[in-house]
C-alpha positions in Angstrom: 55.6 11.8 71.1 53.1 14.5 70.2 50.8 14.3 67.2 52.0 16.5 64.6 50.3 17.0 61.1 52.4 17.1 57.9 52.0 17.9 54.4 51.6 17.4 51.4 50.8 13.7 53.4 48.0 14.0 55.4 48.7 11.5 58.4 49.3 11.8 62.0 52.8 11.1 63.3 52.2 9.1 66.3 55.9 7.4 66.7 59.0 6.8 64.8 61.0 3.6 65.0 64.9 3.2 63.7 65.0 1.9 60.1 64.6 -1.6 59.9 64.8 -2.0 55.6 64.4 0.4 52.3 61.3 2.4 52.6 58.6 1.0 50.4 55.7 3.2 48.5 55.3 6.5 47.7 54.3 8.0 50.6 56.8 6.6 53.0 59.5 8.7 51.2 57.3 11.6 51.8 57.1 11.1 55.4 61.1 11.3 56.3 60.0 15.5 56.0 59.2 14.8 59.4 61.9 15.7 61.8 64.7 14.8 59.2 64.3 11.4 59.5 66.0 9.5 56.3 64.5 6.9 53.9 63.9 4.3 56.0 62.9 5.5 59.1 59.4 3.5 59.7 56.2 5.8 61.0 53.4 4.7 62.9 51.0 6.6 62.0 46.6 7.5 62.5 45.3 8.1 59.1 43.3 11.2 59.3 39.5 10.3 58.1 38.1 10.7 54.9 41.5 12.0 53.4 44.8 9.8 53.9 47.7 11.2 51.7 45.5 13.7 50.5 46.6 17.2 51.1 45.2 20.7 50.9 47.8 23.0 49.8 45.4 26.0 50.3 46.1 26.0 53.9 49.2 24.1 53.9 51.7 24.1 56.4 53.5 27.1 58.3 55.6 29.2 55.8 58.6 27.3 56.7 60.9 26.0 54.4 60.9 22.7 54.3 65.1 21.4 53.9 66.9 21.1 56.6 70.4 21.4 56.8 70.2 18.2 59.7 68.5 16.2 57.1 70.0 16.8 53.2 68.1 14.6 51.8 64.2 15.6 53.4 62.9 17.9 50.8 61.0 15.3 48.4 60.2 16.6 45.3 56.5 16.1 43.2 55.9 17.1 40.0 52.8 16.9 37.5 52.4 13.1 36.6 53.0 12.5 40.4 49.4 13.6 41.1 45.9 14.2 40.7 43.3 15.9 41.9 40.5 14.1 43.7 37.0 14.3 42.4 33.9 16.4 45.0 30.5 16.5 45.2 29.6 19.3 42.3 26.9 20.8 40.7 28.8 22.7 38.3 28.5 22.8 34.6 31.7 23.3 32.6 30.9 25.8 30.4 29.4 28.1 33.4 32.7 27.8 35.4 34.8 30.9 35.1 38.6 30.8 34.7 39.5 33.9 35.2 42.4 34.7 37.2 44.4 37.2 38.4 48.2 37.8 36.5 49.5 40.4 38.6 48.5 42.5 41.3 46.4 44.8 38.9 45.8 42.6 35.7 43.3 40.5 35.5 42.7 37.6 32.3 39.6 36.0 31.2 41.7 32.6 31.4 45.1 31.6 33.5 47.2 31.4 30.6 50.3 33.4 29.4 52.6 32.2 26.4 56.7 32.1 27.6 58.9 34.4 26.5 60.7 32.6 24.2 61.8 33.3 20.6 60.3 30.6 18.8 56.8 31.4 20.7 55.8 34.8 21.1 56.1 37.9 18.7 53.4 40.0 17.6 50.9 37.3 16.1 51.1 34.9 18.7 50.6 38.0 21.6 48.1 39.1 19.3 46.3 36.2 19.3 46.5 34.9 22.9 44.8 38.4 24.2 42.3 37.8 22.1 41.5 34.6 23.9 41.4 36.2 27.5 45.1 35.4 28.1 48.5 37.1 27.0 51.8 37.5 25.5 55.1 37.6 26.7 57.6 39.2 24.0 60.5 37.9 24.2 63.8 39.8 24.3 65.9 37.6 22.0 65.3 41.0 19.6 66.6 44.1 19.5 65.2 47.2 21.1 63.8 48.3 18.3 62.4 45.5 17.5 60.5 44.6 20.7 58.9 47.6 20.4 58.1 46.9 17.6 56.2 44.3 18.1 54.6 45.5 21.3 53.5 48.7 19.6 51.9 46.4 16.6 49.8 44.6 19.8 48.7 47.7 21.3 47.5 49.1 17.8 45.8 45.7 16.4 42.8 46.8 17.9 41.3 49.6 20.5 38.3 51.0 21.6 40.2 55.1 20.6 43.5 54.8 19.1 44.9 57.6 20.7 48.2 58.2 18.3 47.1 56.6 15.4 49.5 56.1 12.9 49.8 59.1 10.3 51.7 59.9 6.6 52.4 63.1 5.2 50.7 64.5 1.8 54.5 64.2 0.2 55.0 60.9 1.6 55.2 58.5 -2.0 52.6 55.3 -2.2 55.5 53.3 -1.6 56.1 54.6 1.8 52.5 54.4 2.4 52.1 50.4 1.6 55.6 49.9 3.7 53.5 51.8 6.8 50.4 49.4 6.0 52.3 46.2 6.3 54.3 47.1 9.1 51.0 48.0 11.3 48.2 45.5 9.8 46.1 48.2 8.7 44.3 49.2 5.4 44.6 52.9 5.4 45.9 56.1 7.2 45.0 59.4 8.1 46.6 62.3 6.2 48.0 65.2 8.4 50.2 68.5 8.0 53.3 69.5 10.0 50.7 70.5 12.6 48.8 67.5 12.8 45.8 69.3 10.9 43.5 66.5 8.9 44.0 67.3 5.2 42.6 63.4 4.0 42.4 60.1 4.1 43.8 57.4 2.2 43.4 53.6 1.9 44.1 50.8 -0.2 40.6 52.0 -2.1 42.2 55.0 -3.3 45.3 53.1 -4.4 43.8 49.9 -6.3 44.0 51.4 -9.3 47.1 53.1 -9.4 49.8 50.8 -11.3 52.2 49.3 -8.6 55.6 50.8 -11.2 54.1 54.3 -10.1 53.8 53.6 -6.5 57.9 54.8 -5.9 57.1 58.2 -7.6 53.6 59.0 -6.9 52.8 61.3 -3.7 49.8 60.6 -1.5 48.5 63.9 -1.9 47.3 63.0 -5.4 45.2 59.8 -4.6 43.9 60.9 -1.1 40.3 61.6 0.0 40.4 64.9 0.6 38.4 67.1 3.3 35.4 67.6 4.3 35.0 63.7 6.0 33.0 62.0 8.2 34.9 62.9 11.5 33.6 63.1 15.3 35.3 65.0 18.3 37.0 62.4 20.7 34.4 61.1 23.6 31.7 60.5 21.2 29.2 57.8 21.8 29.3 54.1 20.8 25.9 54.7 19.6 26.8 58.2 18.0 30.0 56.2 16.0 27.9 53.2 14.9 25.5 56.0 13.5 27.8 57.6 12.0 29.7 54.1 10.6 26.1 53.1 9.1 24.6 55.9 7.9 27.6 57.1 5.6 29.1 53.8 5.0 32.8 54.7 6.2 34.8 52.6 8.1 37.5 54.4 9.7 36.5 57.9 11.4 38.8 60.4 12.3 38.2 62.2 15.7 39.4 65.6 15.8 39.5 69.2 18.0 38.1 72.5 17.2 41.0 73.4 15.3 40.7 70.5 12.7 43.7 68.9 14.4 43.6 65.1 14.5 43.6 63.6 18.0 42.0 60.1 17.5 40.9 57.3 15.0 38.1 55.1 15.6 38.0 51.8 13.1 35.0 49.4 12.5 37.3 46.8 12.5 37.5 47.4 16.1 33.9 47.4 16.6 33.6 43.8 14.7 36.8 42.6 16.8 34.9 43.0 20.3 32.0 41.2 19.2 34.0 38.3 17.5 36.5 38.5 21.0 34.1 38.9 24.0 36.9 37.8 26.4 40.4 39.5 24.9 42.4 40.7 27.5 42.3 44.6 27.1 43.9 47.4 29.4 41.7 50.3 30.1 41.9 51.8 26.9 40.2 49.0 25.3 43.6 48.0 23.7 44.9 44.0 23.6 47.3 43.5 26.9 50.8 42.5 26.2 53.8 41.9 28.1 57.8 42.6 27.5 60.8 40.6 28.8 63.5 42.5 29.9 67.0 41.2 32.2 69.2 43.3 34.3 72.3 43.4 32.7 73.9 45.5 29.9 70.4 47.5 28.3 68.2 46.0 30.2 67.3 49.5 31.6 66.9 50.8 28.1 65.0 48.4 27.3 62.4 48.0 30.0 61.9 52.0 29.8 61.5 51.9 25.7 59.2 49.1 26.1 57.1 51.6 28.9 57.0 54.0 26.5 55.4 51.8 24.1 53.1 50.7 26.2 53.5 47.4 27.4 51.1 46.3 30.5 53.8 43.9 32.4 57.2 43.8 32.2 59.4 40.6 32.9 62.6 40.1 34.3 63.7 37.4 32.8 66.4 35.5 34.0 67.1 31.7 34.8 67.5 32.6 38.6 65.6 35.5 40.3 67.1 34.7 43.7 69.9 36.6 42.4 70.5 40.9 43.5 70.9 42.0 39.7 67.2 40.6 39.2 66.5 41.7 42.6 67.6 45.4 42.6 66.1 45.5 38.6 62.7 44.7 40.6 62.9 47.8 43.3 64.8 50.1 40.7 61.4 49.7 38.1 58.7 49.9 41.1 60.1 53.2 42.1 60.6 54.6 38.7 57.6 57.3 38.1 57.8 56.7 34.7 57.4 52.8 35.1 54.2 53.4 38.1 52.0 52.1 35.8 53.4 49.1 34.5 53.4 45.9 36.6 56.3 43.8 37.2 56.9 40.1 37.3 60.2 38.5 38.8 61.5 34.9 37.9 62.5 32.6 38.2 62.0 31.0 41.4 61.7 27.3 42.6 62.1 27.6 46.4 60.6 29.4 49.6 63.4 31.7 50.0 63.6 32.8 46.3 59.6 34.0 45.9 59.8 35.7 49.1 63.1 37.8 48.1 61.0 38.3 44.3 58.2 39.3 46.6 60.4 41.4 49.0 61.8 43.4 46.3 57.9 44.7 44.9 57.3 42.4 42.5 53.6 42.3 41.1 53.8 38.6 40.2 56.5 35.6 40.7 57.5 33.1 38.2 58.3 29.6 39.4 60.1 27.5 37.6 63.6 26.3 37.6 64.5 23.5 34.8 61.0 21.9 34.6 60.0 22.8 30.5 60.4 20.1 27.5 63.4 21.6 25.9 65.4 22.8 29.2 68.7 20.9 30.4 69.6 22.8 33.7 68.6 19.8 35.7 70.5 17.7 34.2 73.8 20.2 33.2 73.8 22.1 36.5 72.1 19.2 38.7 69.7 22.3 40.1 66.1 22.4 40.2 62.9 21.8 41.9 59.8 19.1 40.5 57.4 21.8 40.2 54.3 20.8 42.0 56.5 21.1 45.0 58.4 24.3 43.7 54.7 26.2 43.0 53.6 24.7 46.7 56.5 26.0 48.2 56.9 29.3 46.6 53.2 29.9 46.9 54.3 29.9 50.9 55.3 33.3 50.2 53.4 34.7 47.5 50.0 33.8 49.4 50.3 35.7 52.4 51.5 39.0 50.5 48.5 38.7 47.8 50.8 38.6 45.0 49.7 36.1 42.5 51.9 32.9 41.3 52.9 31.9 37.4 53.8 28.5 36.9 56.6 28.5 34.6 57.5 24.9 32.3 56.4 21.6 32.5 53.0 21.5 31.5 51.9 18.5 29.0 48.6 18.7 28.9 44.9 20.4 30.5 44.8 18.5 33.2 48.6 20.1 34.5 46.6 23.9 34.6 44.4 22.8 37.0 47.1 20.8 39.3 49.3 23.9 39.0 46.9 25.8 40.2 45.7 24.0 43.5 49.3 23.6 43.9 49.3 27.5 44.8 49.7 29.1 40.9 47.4 31.7 39.9 48.2 31.2 36.1 50.3 29.1 34.0 53.0 30.1 31.9 52.9 27.8 28.1 56.1 27.3 25.7 55.7 23.7 23.7 52.1 23.5 24.0 51.7 27.3 21.9 54.9 26.5 20.1 53.7 24.2 17.1 50.9 27.0 16.5 50.3 28.8 13.5 51.2 32.3 15.2 54.4 31.2 17.0 57.1 32.4 14.9 59.1 29.4 14.7 59.8 27.6 10.7 57.1 25.8 9.8 59.2 22.0 8.7 58.0 18.6 7.4 59.6 15.7 8.5 58.0 11.9 7.5 55.2 13.6 5.5 53.9 15.3 9.2 54.1 19.5 10.0 56.3 20.3 12.5 57.4 23.8 13.7 60.9 24.7 15.2 60.9 25.2 18.6 64.3 25.9 20.8 65.3 26.7 25.1 66.3 30.5 25.7 69.4 28.6 26.9 70.2 26.4 23.5 73.4 27.3 21.5 70.9 28.5 18.9 69.4 31.3 21.1 72.6 32.7 22.6 74.9 32.2 19.7 74.6 34.6 17.4 73.7 32.9 13.9 73.6 34.2 10.0 74.7 37.6 11.4 71.4 38.2 14.1 72.6 39.2 17.4 71.7 37.2 20.4 70.5 39.1 23.3 69.6 35.4 25.3 73.1 35.2 27.1 72.6 37.0 30.1 69.3 35.1 30.6 71.6 32.5 32.0 74.6 34.9 33.3 76.6 33.9 30.4 76.5 37.8 28.8 80.3 38.2 29.8 81.6 35.1 27.8 83.3 36.5 25.1 84.1 33.0 22.7 80.7 31.6 22.0 82.0 28.1 21.6 82.7 28.6 25.4 79.3 28.8 26.2 77.7 26.4 28.5 74.0 25.4 26.8 71.3 24.7 29.5 68.6 24.0 26.5 67.7 22.1 23.5 66.8 22.8 19.7 64.0 20.6 18.2 60.7 20.8 16.8 57.2 20.0 17.7 54.0 19.3 15.6 52.2 21.8 14.1 49.0 22.3 16.0 46.5 24.7 13.9 45.6 28.1 15.1 46.4 29.4 18.8 42.2 29.6 19.2 41.9 25.7 18.7 44.9 25.0 21.0 43.3 27.2 23.7 40.3 26.3 23.5 41.0 22.9 24.0 43.1 23.9 27.0 40.5 25.6 28.7 38.2 23.4 27.9 40.1 20.8 30.0 40.0 23.2 32.8 36.5 23.5 33.0 36.4 19.9 32.9 38.9 19.6 36.0 36.6 22.6 37.6 33.5 20.3 37.1 34.9 17.4 38.4 36.3 19.4 41.6 33.3 20.9 41.9 35.0 24.6 41.8 32.8 27.4 39.5 35.9 30.0 40.1 39.8 29.6 39.8 39.6 30.9 43.8 37.5 27.9 44.3 39.5 25.5 42.8 42.5 26.8 45.0 40.9 26.9 48.1 39.0 23.1 47.9 41.3 21.1 45.3 42.9 18.0 46.8 45.8 16.3 45.8 46.4 12.4 45.9 49.7 10.8 44.9 50.4 8.2 42.6 52.8 5.3 41.8 54.3 4.4 38.4 51.5 2.2 37.8 49.0 4.6 38.6 50.5 6.5 36.0 50.5 3.8 33.4 46.5 3.8 34.0 45.6 7.2 33.7 47.0 7.2 30.3 45.3 5.2 27.5 46.7 1.8 27.6 46.4 -1.8 26.2 45.5 -0.4 23.0 46.9 0.7 19.9 45.4 4.6 18.9 44.7 4.7 15.7 43.5 8.4 15.5 44.6 11.0 17.8 42.4 13.4 20.1 42.7 17.0 20.0 43.9 17.3 22.9 46.0 14.2 23.6 49.0 12.7 21.9 50.8 9.6 22.5 53.4 9.7 25.1 
């Protein structure tokens, strides 16, 4: 028999004999992928020097589906707990490791983490916090179009090098109107303009501080604003000149006007402060924080997508439970051909196989999202009996994405910071997190107390709570699981659960631990960049005993570490 190299178990097959009993050992099962063998065949092999039972996924086998019709059980699946990364010679200092990566063809992030498009995970507050840390948030679509657009707009307006279309107010508006706008956009004041956008003045909380609130409903803006002339500049003013104007005139907002005195933009001192406070923030070409938005392909999917594009979204995520369908693929192709959306990258999902990822790539997607059923709140694999363990799903999908130069997002199933490095070595370029971020202060889940401890509510988008209309709130999540045509909500088939996760504090602290863990991964494996890690990282499979040994054992833990919780 001619020797043959197989993966993900680097051994050379030299002979095969019939079964003589049950297979033993984790690698015995994996070897059944060769030539349609079934568990129980004995395999004689020649170990690969210095690397037996190790896989290098950067090269991997030829991009062929490993499942064979002649061997329906030959596809062996691995997940995060089934593998570890091998240490390597290193001179990398963790603090110097660069965790930057590509999210899509055209979007680069400073950390390989995005937050999931879930209604208990990502709305504007968490998306802002994620972008400031160098990642990105995907605003969920279990909202009306107007509300989802508002969240995207809030992220985009939260900070900017220059606000090109600042929120303004007219002189005849009331102070109550002003207060409502300032609360909505989280600003302390607004420029006051005429109908033709001529700048009339500016009004801030300094102007209204000593006006009794009971007068706000009737008092108009023009009675309290600071009138022209104001300190202004023209569009294109340099950073140095802007700082000089702020410092010399002790102002915090600098309106930009044209030669006719019409407002064309606004610069605030807070944006300069935030740029220094968050140097790694993920920003677009205009200096605004990056944000994504989830859309479907059914019903209002196209209208929602166009509204998000108009709002300035950086990426659209065609977000369904199975992306290997005509509806999803057609939506991706249509978005990529539409001139209005040409500047917005499109992410397609979900995929869990080579064929699924290849179809999404061929449709024109700028990134592929991988994961069917790995999430902590997902029941797809037990309700439908469908899915692929996540490491194998990433590995198989990467055979389609890597040759095409399309980034891969590993979505779901991550429990610890070490899983991020495993996902990257398996073929991902970034990871999408749900449960690890659901317990943060910025997530929209409710804060609850249980047995003296703080928790936040967390649910799957396939749960009944997410798919049903409750308390007068309409659900927009049913079509994600292809159940939009179910007229009776009592007849829905849920693919997720509702629960709660421990409160974990601010996003910044959680992301610090996650990225710190990734930097440690890069140190141990000798990788100074994510590209190095993907190229040179190698796996070793472990047994159940190896997994037990990997976690703290034979001790009663009295103080939990910030990056580890007892199982």
